[in-house]
N, CA, C and O of each residue as an XYZ file, in Angstrom:
452
protein
N       1.325    -23.454    -15.685
C       0.817    -23.980    -16.919
C       1.546    -23.313    -18.075
O       1.708    -22.092    -18.088
N       1.982    -24.098    -19.035
C       2.734    -23.599    -20.193
C       1.942    -22.577    -21.015
O       2.531    -21.669    -21.601
N       0.642    -22.714    -21.062
C      -0.208    -21.810    -21.845
C       0.074    -20.357    -21.510
O       0.137    -19.519    -22.409
N       0.246    -20.043    -20.225
C       0.404    -18.655    -19.788
C       1.790    -18.092    -20.079
O       2.010    -16.891    -19.920
N       2.739    -18.947    -20.507
C       4.040    -18.428    -20.926
C       3.947    -17.684    -22.255
O       4.786    -16.830    -22.541
N       2.943    -17.996    -23.067
C       2.799    -17.337    -24.364
C       1.468    -16.597    -24.502
O       1.106    -16.182    -25.602
N       0.744    -16.430    -23.408
C      -0.535    -15.713    -23.423
C      -0.652    -14.810    -22.198
O      -0.268    -15.185    -21.090
N      -1.186    -13.620    -22.422
C      -1.544    -12.740    -21.313
C      -3.059    -12.752    -21.165
O      -3.599    -12.698    -20.060
N      -3.726    -12.826    -22.311
C      -5.181    -12.922    -22.357
C      -5.552    -14.214    -23.087
O      -4.756    -14.761    -23.850
N      -6.753    -14.683    -22.843
C      -7.215    -15.877    -23.549
C      -7.199    -15.628    -25.057
O      -7.572    -14.549    -25.517
N      -6.772    -16.615    -25.811
C      -6.786    -16.592    -27.279
C      -6.000    -15.446    -27.899
O      -6.231    -15.114    -29.062
N      -5.073    -14.826    -27.161
C      -4.234    -13.768    -27.727
C      -2.783    -14.135    -27.461
O      -2.295    -14.019    -26.336
N      -2.100    -14.580    -28.512
C      -0.723    -15.030    -28.404
C       0.219    -13.844    -28.203
O       0.077    -12.811    -28.858
N       1.176    -14.001    -27.297
C       2.199    -12.978    -27.067
C       3.568    -13.650    -27.101
O       3.677    -14.876    -27.119
N       4.605    -12.822    -27.111
C       5.945    -13.394    -27.090
C       6.177    -14.078    -25.750
O       5.736    -13.599    -24.705
N       6.863    -15.184    -25.803
C       7.081    -15.979    -24.598
C       8.169    -15.352    -23.733
O       9.243    -15.015    -24.231
N       7.896    -15.195    -22.455
C       8.888    -14.710    -21.506
C       8.524    -15.146    -20.094
O       7.419    -15.623    -19.836
N       9.455    -14.974    -19.212
C       9.274    -15.379    -17.817
C       8.207    -14.509    -17.159
O       8.252    -13.285    -17.282
N       7.275    -15.104    -16.481
C       6.173    -14.373    -15.853
C       6.293    -14.357    -14.324
O       5.282    -14.401    -13.623
N       7.505    -14.295    -13.815
C       7.656    -14.290    -12.363
C       7.341    -12.900    -11.806
O       7.508    -11.891    -12.491
N       6.894    -12.867    -10.586
C       6.529    -11.609     -9.934
C       7.771    -10.939     -9.369
O       8.682    -11.600     -8.870
N       7.790     -9.627     -9.457
C       8.880     -8.867     -8.879
C       8.641     -8.596     -7.403
O       7.556     -8.858     -6.884
N       9.650     -8.073     -6.731
C       9.536     -7.778     -5.296
C       8.431     -6.775     -5.004
O       7.714     -6.917     -4.014
N       8.285     -5.756     -5.857
C       7.258     -4.748     -5.587
C       5.858     -5.346     -5.710
O       4.955     -4.948     -4.974
N       5.664     -6.291     -6.625
C       4.362     -6.957     -6.748
C       4.061     -7.796     -5.516
O       2.933     -7.803     -5.022
N       5.060     -8.496     -5.028
C       4.893     -9.296     -3.817
C       4.562     -8.385     -2.640
O       3.679     -8.692     -1.839
N       5.276     -7.261     -2.539
C       5.017     -6.307     -1.453
C       3.593     -5.774     -1.515
O       2.933     -5.659     -0.483
N       3.107     -5.445     -2.719
C       1.743     -4.924     -2.846
C       0.702     -5.963     -2.448
O      -0.317     -5.617     -1.849
N       0.942     -7.220     -2.769
C       0.011     -8.282     -2.352
C       0.015     -8.405     -0.836
O      -1.040     -8.559     -0.220
N       1.195     -8.339     -0.236
C       1.273     -8.390      1.228
C       0.546     -7.209      1.857
O      -0.241     -7.381      2.787
N       0.811     -6.005      1.346
C       0.241     -4.773      1.903
C      -1.279     -4.750      1.774
O      -1.978     -4.346      2.703
N      -1.787     -5.181      0.631
C      -3.209     -5.010      0.346
C      -4.086     -6.219      0.628
O      -5.311     -6.104      0.601
N      -3.487     -7.383      0.898
C      -4.317     -8.559      1.171
C      -3.884     -9.314      2.421
O      -4.673     -9.470      3.353
N      -2.655     -9.778      2.449
C      -2.205    -10.660      3.527
C      -2.191     -9.936      4.871
O      -2.748    -10.432      5.849
N      -1.566     -8.779      4.921
C      -1.431     -8.059      6.190
C      -2.786     -7.593      6.732
O      -3.052     -7.788      7.918
N      -3.665     -6.979      5.902
C      -4.992     -6.626      6.449
C      -5.770     -7.845      6.952
O      -6.427     -7.783      7.991
N      -5.691     -8.958      6.204
C      -6.384    -10.168      6.652
C      -5.840    -10.633      7.995
O      -6.614    -10.943      8.900
N      -4.525    -10.687      8.135
C      -3.900    -11.117      9.384
C      -4.297    -10.203     10.541
O      -4.597    -10.668     11.640
N      -4.295     -8.894     10.276
C      -4.647     -7.925     11.313
C      -6.102     -8.089     11.760
O      -6.376     -8.182     12.957
N      -7.021     -8.125     10.816
C      -8.437     -8.225     11.176
C      -8.802     -9.598     11.729
O      -9.699     -9.708     12.565
N      -8.122    -10.638     11.275
C      -8.338    -11.959     11.852
C      -7.910    -11.964     13.320
O      -8.586    -12.539     14.173
N      -6.789    -11.318     13.597
C      -6.325    -11.191     14.980
C      -7.316    -10.421     15.838
O      -7.570    -10.783     16.987
N      -7.877     -9.349     15.270
C      -8.891     -8.571     16.002
C     -10.141     -9.413     16.244
O     -10.696     -9.423     17.342
N     -10.571    -10.116     15.205
C     -11.780    -10.926     15.298
C     -11.627    -12.031     16.339
O     -12.534    -12.270     17.136
N     -10.483    -12.700     16.328
C     -10.225    -13.800     17.254
C      -9.647    -13.339     18.590
O      -9.446    -14.139     19.504
N      -9.383    -12.035     18.685
C      -8.784    -11.448     19.895
C      -7.434    -12.095     20.223
O      -7.148    -12.458     21.364
N      -6.610    -12.223     19.161
C      -5.269    -12.785     19.293
C      -4.275    -11.677     18.955
O      -4.009    -11.393     17.787
N      -3.734    -11.060     20.002
C      -2.818     -9.937     19.802
C      -1.578    -10.306     19.005
O      -1.006     -9.448     18.332
N      -1.151    -11.551     19.064
C       0.041    -11.979     18.323
C      -0.145    -11.776     16.821
O       0.808    -11.429     16.124
N      -1.360    -11.988     16.313
C      -1.620    -11.805     14.880
C      -1.607    -10.329     14.507
O      -1.005     -9.946     13.504
N      -2.266     -9.503     15.308
C      -2.278     -8.069     14.994
C      -0.872     -7.479     15.122
O      -0.472     -6.644     14.311
N      -0.137     -7.906     16.123
C       1.247     -7.430     16.295
C       2.117     -7.850     15.118
O       2.928     -7.061     14.632
N       1.955     -9.075     14.664
C       2.749     -9.562     13.530
C       2.408     -8.787     12.260
O       3.297     -8.475     11.467
N       1.131     -8.478     12.062
C       0.726     -7.698     10.891
C       1.401     -6.326     10.909
O       1.900     -5.862      9.883
N       1.415     -5.688     12.062
C       2.067     -4.378     12.175
C       3.575     -4.485     11.999
O       4.189     -3.618     11.378
N       4.175     -5.535     12.538
C       5.620     -5.741     12.348
C       5.953     -5.944     10.876
O       6.938     -5.399     10.378
N       5.143     -6.717     10.186
C       5.382     -6.978      8.764
C       5.297     -5.706      7.930
O       6.164     -5.448      7.096
N       4.252     -4.909      8.153
C       4.060     -3.714      7.320
C       5.150     -2.675      7.582
O       5.469     -1.872      6.705
N       5.717     -2.691      8.785
C       6.819     -1.778      9.082
C       8.119     -2.215      8.416
O       9.007     -1.391      8.195
N       8.240     -3.497      8.096
C       9.465     -4.020      7.466
C       9.468     -3.855      5.949
O      10.524     -3.925      5.320
N       8.299     -3.637      5.361
C       8.198     -3.510      3.906
C       8.506     -2.074      3.506
O       8.109     -1.128      4.186
N       9.211     -1.926      2.408
C       9.554     -0.601      1.899
C       8.308      0.191      1.538
O       7.261     -0.376      1.224
N       8.439      1.498      1.586
C       7.349      2.389      1.211
C       6.931      2.136     -0.224
O       7.756      1.790     -1.069
N       5.649      2.308     -0.495
C       5.179      2.176     -1.867
C       5.778      3.284     -2.721
O       6.091      4.366     -2.225
N       5.931      3.007     -3.990
C       6.454      3.997     -4.916
C       5.392      4.248     -5.976
O       5.329      3.556     -6.992
N       4.559      5.251     -5.719
C       3.539      5.623     -6.696
C       3.431      7.142     -6.742
O       4.075      7.838     -5.957
N       2.631      7.648     -7.644
C       2.520      9.091     -7.852
C       2.078      9.816     -6.579
O       2.605     10.882     -6.261
N       1.136      9.260     -5.864
C       0.630      9.919     -4.653
C       1.739     10.051     -3.617
O       1.930     11.124     -3.047
N       2.460      8.980     -3.372
C       3.533      9.006     -2.376
C       4.643      9.953     -2.815
O       5.173     10.707     -2.000
N       4.998      9.919     -4.097
C       6.038     10.837     -4.590
C       5.612     12.291     -4.435
O       6.427     13.137     -4.066
N       4.344     12.592     -4.712
C       3.854     13.965     -4.540
C       3.841     14.366     -3.067
O       4.176     15.502     -2.733
N       3.462     13.455     -2.196
C       3.474     13.754     -0.759
C       4.906     14.021     -0.290
O       5.140     14.906      0.533
N       5.853     13.259     -0.814
C       7.257     13.467     -0.437
C       7.763     14.813     -0.939
O       8.575     15.452     -0.270
N       7.293     15.256     -2.113
C       7.650     16.590     -2.614
C       7.134     17.687     -1.692
O       7.729     18.759     -1.586
N       6.007     17.400     -1.019
C       5.435     18.357     -0.071
C       6.121     18.317      1.290
O       5.817     19.123      2.169
N       7.049     17.374      1.461
C       7.811     17.300      2.698
C       7.420     16.191      3.655
O       7.942     16.127      4.768
N       6.516     15.320      3.248
C       6.106     14.206      4.095
C       6.952     12.989      3.749
O       6.963     12.543      2.601
N       7.653     12.456      4.729
C       8.501     11.297      4.461
C       7.708     10.011      4.634
O       6.749      9.948      5.403
N       8.121      9.014      3.917
C       7.488      7.708      3.982
C       8.597      6.675      4.085
O       9.187      6.278      3.081
N       8.873      6.243      5.309
C       9.995      5.345      5.564
C       9.683      3.877      5.302
O      10.581      3.080      5.031
N       8.408      3.530      5.384
C       8.023      2.133      5.181
C       6.581      2.064      4.695
O       5.937      3.098      4.513
N       6.076      0.866      4.485
C       4.722      0.683      3.956
C       3.654      1.185      4.921
O       2.589      1.620      4.484
N       3.916      1.133      6.213
C       2.954      1.665      7.173
C       2.774      3.164      6.959
O       1.650      3.666      6.975
N       3.878      3.877      6.759
C       3.814      5.315      6.510
C       3.129      5.627      5.178
O       2.314      6.546      5.096
N       3.461      4.860      4.140
C       2.848      5.142      2.836
C       1.344      4.855      2.872
O       0.568      5.565      2.231
N       0.928      3.837      3.604
C      -0.509      3.568      3.750
C      -1.201      4.698      4.494
O      -2.329      5.064      4.163
N      -0.536      5.248      5.491
C      -1.107      6.382      6.233
C      -1.249      7.597      5.329
O      -2.268      8.287      5.377
N      -0.244      7.867      4.508
C      -0.321      9.002      3.582
C      -1.429      8.803      2.554
O      -2.136      9.754      2.217
N      -1.590      7.587      2.054
C      -2.671      7.300      1.114
C      -4.034      7.503      1.778
O      -4.955      8.046      1.167
N      -4.152      7.070      3.015
C      -5.401      7.247      3.757
C      -5.734      8.727      3.905
O      -6.870      9.139      3.671
N      -4.741      9.526      4.293
C      -4.972     10.961      4.458
C      -5.396     11.611      3.148
O      -6.320     12.424      3.125
N      -4.730     11.258      2.069
C      -5.075     11.859      0.776
C      -6.496     11.510      0.370
O      -7.266     12.388     -0.022
N      -6.849     10.236      0.463
C      -8.174      9.790      0.027
C      -9.285     10.351      0.918
O     -10.335     10.758      0.421
N      -9.055     10.374      2.227
C     -10.119     10.747      3.151
C     -10.163     12.217      3.524
O     -11.163     12.677      4.074
N      -9.120     12.959      3.243
C      -9.105     14.387      3.566
C      -8.832     15.238      2.332
O      -9.661     16.074      1.971
N      -7.701     15.048      1.682
C      -7.322     15.897      0.542
C      -8.342     15.799     -0.588
O      -8.840     16.818     -1.068
N      -8.650     14.588     -1.009
C      -9.573     14.401     -2.130
C     -10.969     14.920     -1.823
O     -11.688     15.335     -2.732
N     -11.358     14.901     -0.561
C     -12.691     15.360     -0.153
C     -12.684     16.818      0.290
O     -13.693     17.339      0.765
N     -11.523     17.474      0.128
C     -11.361     18.881      0.514
C     -11.787     19.119      1.968
O     -12.512     20.064      2.280
N     -11.311     18.233      2.839
C     -11.613     18.308      4.266
C     -10.392     18.800      5.054
O     -10.088     18.287      6.131
N      -9.705     19.792      4.504
C      -8.454     20.288      5.092
C      -8.630     20.732      6.545
O      -7.754     20.488      7.375
N      -9.741     21.373      6.854
C      -9.950     21.896      8.205
C     -10.213     20.797      9.231
O     -10.136     21.054     10.432
N     -10.517     19.595      8.791
C     -10.709     18.463      9.696
C      -9.435     17.659      9.873
O      -9.411     16.692     10.635
N      -8.374     18.048      9.175
C      -7.107     17.321      9.188
C      -6.041     18.191      9.860
O      -5.876     19.357      9.502
N      -5.325     17.632     10.821
C      -4.295     18.408     11.522
C      -3.205     18.886     10.574
O      -2.696     19.997     10.719
N      -2.849     18.056      9.609
C      -1.826     18.467      8.643
C      -2.374     19.588      7.759
O      -1.682     20.569      7.490
N      -3.620     19.434      7.310
C      -4.233     20.471      6.485
C      -4.314     21.805      7.196
O      -4.001     22.837      6.603
N      -4.725     21.808      8.451
C      -4.815     23.072      9.190
C      -3.440     23.679      9.420
O      -3.291     24.901      9.411
N      -2.435     22.836      9.626
C      -1.067     23.325      9.805
C      -0.568     23.998      8.537
O       0.056     25.058      8.593
N      -0.844     23.379      7.395
C      -0.432     23.955      6.113
C      -1.163     25.275      5.867
O      -0.551     26.249      5.429
N      -2.458     25.311      6.144
C      -3.240     26.517      5.912
C      -2.830     27.674      6.824
O      -2.981     28.834      6.442
N      -2.321     27.385      8.008
C      -1.892     28.436      8.944
C      -0.618     29.134      8.477
O      -0.357     30.273      8.866
N       0.186     28.452      7.637
C       1.458     29.037      7.166
C       1.229     30.211      6.303
O       2.184     30.821      5.824
């Protein structure tokens, strides 16, 4: 619709420019919506081809580039693809943020040093 070429919000005019999505936006939509849906649909229907395809897709997508992943990489954790970056995000949210270091193998390894 032409309206959205000159608007970001309703009734607020902005300069007109191309509103196409970049590759990173497409990747984030795949990572956060399409792939989880495909995976859980496969689990629900007991169709291994869907769950396998979801895992294949997430392994082909580049690692996310955000502050959390960059900080984890500074600590020495590599993130080769989106599957790895999702795992690092999971660990941070469920262990680091909750100060559950002793329940995490990585946390206990770091603390032993």
